[in-house]
N, C-alpha and C positions, 0 to 999 in steps of 0.2 A: 893565148893563154894568160892565166893569170899574177898577180903581183904576188910575193910572199903572203904567207899564212895572216903573218898580222897586220897587213897594208891596212883593209877596211875599218876594222875596229880594232883597239887593242885588249883583248880580254885575256890575255897571256897568262895572269897570276889567276885570275880568277876562276877559268875554266879548268885551272888544273885541280880543284876543287873537285870536278864531276867528270873529267876528260882526260885520256893523255894526246894531246895533239900530234905530238911524234908518231905516234902507233894510228891515230887517224889518217895522218896523212899518208905514212905507208901505205893502208889499206884503201885509200884514194886512188892511189897512184897503181894499184892492181889493175885497176879500172879506165885507167887513163883519164882520170878526172884531178882539176886541180881545185884544191880545198882552201878557204880561207875562213875566218870566224865570220861570223853569222851580224849584219848590225842590228840585228833584233835584238833585244834584251831578253826575251825568252828562247832563245836557239842558240846551240853552240855554233853551228858550222854552214858554209854556204855552198854551193857550187852553180856553175851554169850549164842549164840544160839547152844543148846547140839543137836540140828537135824544136824546140817551143821558143828560143833564142829568148829565155826568160831565166831569172837565177829560183835557184830552190833550197831553202831555209829548212835548217830539220835538227834533231835532239834536243831535247828538253833540256835547259838547265837547272829542274828542279831536279833531277835523278842523274845520279851516277850511272855511266854506261861501262859495259865491259872492258873498253881501251884504260880505265881509270881502275877498276877491281880487281881485273883477272881473276874473278871468283867462279869458277866450276858452277857452284851450285846455283847461282844467281844466271849465270849463262844458260844452262839448263832450264831453269823455269823461265827464262826469257823466250828460249826456243819452243818451247812448249805452248804460252801464252800469246805467240807471234808469228806462228809456223806459216802463216799464209803471207809473211813481208817478205820469205825469202823468195816468192815467187810474183812478187809486185812488180809493175812495169820499171823497167830501168829509168832511173832519175824521179821516183818518187819519194816523198818523206821517208815511208816506209822501208822501201828499197834500198835506200842510204842508210836508215837508221839499222838495217838488218846485216848488210855487208859490209860496212866501214865501222859501225861503233860497237857491234856483237859477234864478230868473226874474229 
């Protein structure tokens, strides 16, 4: 399993402008995923994909997600715009964003 959320990169203050790490972590645990901050400058989080033995970075640092805004209007707009993401392959950036950041 992974180290604590802030182990790889300390984005703890910067990321709070765009996401709520506690909510994202809680959502990830529903799917038995360990979430860490992404070392990539433009991504929020990272998970490990055991099927490919690779890391997957997801969530753009340019936009707020539902964990940060809790705005139902934005949530509905996201779901309409990205409905197919909810049926993507597990561990894909689209699936992770839909189920962890926008659910």
